C-alpha positions as a Markdown table, in Angstrom:
| # | Residue | x | y | z |
|---|---|---|---|---|
| 1 | Unk | 115.5 | 123.2 | 131.6 |
| 2 | Unk | 114.1 | 119.8 | 132.5 |
| 3 | Unk | 111.3 | 118.9 | 130.2 |
| 4 | Unk | 109.0 | 116.0 | 131.1 |
| 5 | Unk | 107.6 | 114.3 | 128.1 |
| 6 | Unk | 103.9 | 113.5 | 127.9 |
| 7 | Unk | 102.9 | 109.8 | 128.0 |
| 8 | Unk | 100.2 | 108.7 | 125.6 |
| 9 | Unk | 98.0 | 105.7 | 125.9 |
| 10 | Unk | 95.9 | 103.7 | 123.5 |
| 11 | Unk | 93.5 | 101.0 | 124.7 |
| 12 | Unk | 91.7 | 98.7 | 122.3 |
| 13 | Unk | 89.2 | 95.8 | 122.7 |
| 14 | Unk | 88.1 | 93.2 | 120.2 |
| 15 | Unk | 86.0 | 90.1 | 120.5 |
| 16 | Unk | 87.3 | 87.2 | 118.4 |
| 17 | Unk | 85.1 | 84.1 | 117.8 |
| 18 | Unk | 88.0 | 81.7 | 118.6 |
| 19 | Unk | 89.2 | 79.8 | 121.6 |
| 20 | Unk | 91.7 | 81.1 | 124.1 |
| 21 | Unk | 94.2 | 78.5 | 122.9 |
| 22 | Unk | 93.8 | 79.6 | 119.2 |
| 23 | Unk | 94.2 | 83.3 | 120.2 |
| 24 | Unk | 97.4 | 82.5 | 122.2 |
| 25 | Unk | 98.9 | 80.4 | 119.4 |
| 26 | Unk | 98.3 | 83.2 | 116.9 |
| 27 | Unk | 99.3 | 86.2 | 118.9 |
| 28 | Unk | 102.3 | 84.7 | 120.8 |
| 29 | Unk | 104.0 | 83.8 | 117.5 |
| 30 | Unk | 106.0 | 86.8 | 116.3 |
| 31 | Unk | 105.8 | 85.5 | 112.7 |
| 32 | Unk | 102.1 | 86.5 | 112.7 |
| 33 | Unk | 102.8 | 90.2 | 113.4 |
| 34 | Unk | 103.5 | 90.9 | 109.7 |
| 35 | Unk | 100.0 | 89.5 | 108.9 |
| 36 | Unk | 98.3 | 92.2 | 111.0 |
| 37 | Unk | 100.7 | 95.1 | 110.2 |
| 38 | Unk | 99.8 | 97.5 | 107.3 |
| 39 | Unk | 101.7 | 96.6 | 104.1 |
| 40 | Unk | 103.1 | 100.1 | 103.7 |
| 41 | Unk | 105.2 | 99.5 | 106.7 |
| 42 | Unk | 107.1 | 96.8 | 104.9 |
| 43 | Unk | 107.5 | 94.9 | 108.2 |
| 44 | Unk | 110.2 | 92.2 | 108.4 |
| 45 | Unk | 111.6 | 90.2 | 111.3 |
| 46 | Unk | 115.4 | 90.3 | 111.1 |
| 47 | Unk | 116.3 | 88.1 | 114.2 |
| 48 | Unk | 115.3 | 86.8 | 117.5 |
| 49 | Unk | 112.5 | 84.7 | 116.2 |
| 50 | Unk | 112.4 | 80.9 | 116.3 |
| 51 | Unk | 109.4 | 78.7 | 115.6 |
| 52 | Unk | 108.4 | 78.7 | 119.3 |
| 53 | Unk | 106.0 | 81.1 | 121.0 |
| 54 | Unk | 106.8 | 84.3 | 122.8 |
| 55 | Unk | 108.8 | 83.9 | 126.0 |
| 56 | Unk | 110.0 | 86.2 | 128.7 |
| 57 | Unk | 113.4 | 87.8 | 127.8 |
| 58 | Unk | 112.9 | 87.2 | 124.0 |
| 59 | Unk | 114.5 | 90.0 | 122.0 |
| 60 | Unk | 113.1 | 90.5 | 118.5 |
| 61 | Unk | 114.7 | 92.7 | 115.8 |
| 62 | Unk | 112.5 | 94.1 | 113.0 |
| 63 | Unk | 112.9 | 96.4 | 110.0 |
| 64 | Unk | 109.9 | 98.7 | 109.5 |
| 65 | Unk | 109.2 | 101.7 | 107.2 |
| 66 | Unk | 106.8 | 103.8 | 109.3 |
| 67 | Unk | 107.2 | 107.2 | 107.7 |
| 68 | Unk | 107.8 | 108.1 | 104.0 |
| 69 | Unk | 109.3 | 104.6 | 103.3 |
| 70 | Unk | 112.3 | 105.4 | 105.5 |
| 71 | Unk | 113.7 | 102.1 | 106.9 |
| 72 | Unk | 114.1 | 101.8 | 110.7 |
| 73 | Unk | 115.4 | 99.1 | 113.0 |
| 74 | Unk | 113.0 | 98.3 | 115.8 |
| 75 | Unk | 114.1 | 96.1 | 118.7 |
| 76 | Unk | 111.6 | 94.8 | 121.3 |
| 77 | Unk | 112.0 | 92.7 | 124.4 |
| 78 | Unk | 109.2 | 90.5 | 125.8 |
| 79 | Unk | 109.2 | 91.6 | 129.4 |
| 80 | Unk | 106.2 | 89.6 | 130.8 |
| 81 | Unk | 104.5 | 86.4 | 129.8 |
| 82 | Unk | 101.6 | 84.8 | 131.5 |
| 83 | Unk | 100.4 | 82.2 | 129.0 |
| 84 | Unk | 97.7 | 82.0 | 127.7 |
| 85 | Unk | 96.4 | 85.3 | 129.1 |
| 86 | Unk | 99.0 | 88.1 | 128.7 |
| 87 | Unk | 102.3 | 89.2 | 127.4 |
| 88 | Unk | 104.1 | 92.6 | 127.2 |
| 89 | Unk | 106.6 | 93.8 | 124.7 |
| 90 | Unk | 108.8 | 96.8 | 125.3 |
| 91 | Unk | 110.8 | 98.8 | 122.8 |
| 92 | Unk | 114.6 | 98.7 | 123.4 |
| 93 | Unk | 115.5 | 100.5 | 120.2 |
| 94 | Unk | 113.2 | 102.3 | 117.8 |
| 95 | Unk | 111.3 | 105.6 | 117.0 |
| 96 | Unk | 109.8 | 106.1 | 120.4 |
| 97 | Unk | 111.3 | 107.2 | 123.7 |
| 98 | Unk | 109.0 | 104.6 | 125.4 |
| 99 | Unk | 106.8 | 101.9 | 123.9 |
| 100 | Unk | 105.2 | 99.3 | 126.2 |
| 101 | Unk | 102.5 | 97.2 | 124.7 |
| 102 | Unk | 100.5 | 94.7 | 126.8 |
| 103 | Unk | 98.3 | 92.1 | 125.0 |
| 104 | Unk | 95.6 | 90.5 | 127.1 |
| 105 | Unk | 93.3 | 87.6 | 126.3 |
| 106 | Unk | 90.2 | 86.5 | 128.3 |
| 107 | Unk | 87.9 | 83.7 | 127.5 |
| 108 | Unk | 84.3 | 84.8 | 127.2 |
| 109 | Unk | 81.1 | 83.3 | 126.0 |
| 110 | Unk | 81.4 | 82.9 | 122.2 |
| 111 | Unk | 85.2 | 83.5 | 122.0 |
| 112 | Unk | 88.0 | 85.6 | 123.4 |
| 113 | Unk | 88.1 | 89.2 | 124.5 |
| 114 | Unk | 91.4 | 90.7 | 123.4 |
| 115 | Unk | 92.6 | 94.0 | 124.8 |
| 116 | Unk | 95.7 | 96.0 | 124.1 |
| 117 | Unk | 97.1 | 98.6 | 126.3 |
| 118 | Unk | 99.8 | 100.7 | 124.7 |
| 119 | Unk | 101.8 | 103.4 | 126.6 |
| 120 | Unk | 104.2 | 105.4 | 124.6 |
| 121 | Unk | 106.3 | 108.6 | 124.6 |
| 122 | Unk | 107.9 | 110.4 | 121.7 |
| 123 | Unk | 111.4 | 111.8 | 121.7 |
| 124 | Unk | 112.4 | 115.4 | 120.9 |
| 125 | Unk | 110.4 | 117.3 | 123.5 |
| 126 | Unk | 108.0 | 119.9 | 122.1 |
| 127 | Unk | 108.8 | 118.7 | 118.5 |
| 128 | Unk | 107.6 | 115.2 | 119.5 |
| 129 | Unk | 104.4 | 116.7 | 120.9 |
| 130 | Unk | 103.8 | 118.5 | 117.6 |
| 131 | Unk | 104.5 | 115.4 | 115.6 |
| 132 | Unk | 102.1 | 113.4 | 117.8 |
| 133 | Unk | 99.4 | 116.0 | 117.2 |
| 134 | Unk | 100.0 | 116.2 | 113.4 |
| 135 | Unk | 100.4 | 112.5 | 112.5 |
| 136 | Unk | 101.8 | 110.1 | 115.0 |
| 137 | Unk | 98.6 | 109.6 | 117.0 |
| 138 | Unk | 96.6 | 109.1 | 113.8 |
| 139 | Unk | 99.2 | 106.6 | 112.5 |
| 140 | Unk | 99.2 | 104.6 | 115.7 |
| 141 | Unk | 95.4 | 104.5 | 115.7 |
| 142 | Unk | 95.3 | 103.5 | 112.0 |
| 143 | Unk | 97.7 | 100.6 | 112.6 |
| 144 | Unk | 95.4 | 99.2 | 115.3 |
| 145 | Unk | 92.3 | 99.8 | 113.2 |
| 146 | Unk | 94.0 | 97.9 | 110.3 |
| 147 | Unk | 94.9 | 95.1 | 112.7 |
| 148 | Unk | 91.2 | 94.9 | 113.9 |
| 149 | Unk | 89.9 | 94.7 | 110.4 |
| 150 | Unk | 92.5 | 92.1 | 109.4 |
| 151 | Unk | 91.7 | 90.0 | 112.4 |
| 152 | Unk | 87.9 | 90.2 | 111.6 |
| 153 | Unk | 88.8 | 88.9 | 108.1 |
| 154 | Unk | 91.1 | 86.1 | 109.4 |
| 155 | Unk | 88.8 | 84.9 | 112.2 |
| 156 | Unk | 85.4 | 86.3 | 111.5 |
| 157 | Unk | 83.5 | 88.9 | 113.3 |
| 158 | Unk | 82.1 | 88.0 | 116.7 |
| 159 | Unk | 78.3 | 88.0 | 116.9 |
């Protein structure tokens, strides 16, 4: 029986009181990802990162511990870069069947509007759907909430 998996989306929006150039410099550097990822995930970049900024075709390998401290290798590819306004990372290897995360930055009065669009699917058919309902959705949302609070601490809240 052919089973089509459900796609989930998460859209977030945050205003940061920084310039577009500052936003791009921070978010396009993979080394800053660990600063905005919850500590329990024990996030580490293993390879694919140099001191430059994100570029199309860049492949980055991470080690994360997303559930019960179990280590997991996550590999992403940067599939689209339109500096300083947008870039997309796509999971090549990791816990999701699909993970496509687009980061957008738009200069507005008083700072930058940052939006994230995440589209993801879980593996394992009906079991994946149950896992999403029980804990995956909450975990994804909490990671982005942690990120928002951390960015407010780093850059200040927009007025």
